[in-house]
C-alpha angles and dihedrals in degrees: 000000000000120000123206136181133201120249086231086082095075142031110269093227087067095052098124093050094048094047092057091045093049092051090050089052091055101256116154101196153350134246109219126222098189096202089063089061102037126026088222108022094190089061094055114112127235087248091053091052093045092052090051093047092048092052089057096046092046089065092050095255129123135215104244100179151329129250141168087044093158096037095111094042 
């Protein structure tokens, strides 16, 4: 069984620390609420999104889904 957690659970500035911690705890992936990462997700660049994705994959985690897509609307 794979276990995932939402990025709503921590402050985005602490992403690197939490990714390491989540992997140590046995999590497999992360559900992404984009408005937690970017004030205006539709204005994020492809490069911004790639950097974010690469940080997650570097720690051996995967993005398993997106949620709260209309939260900031």
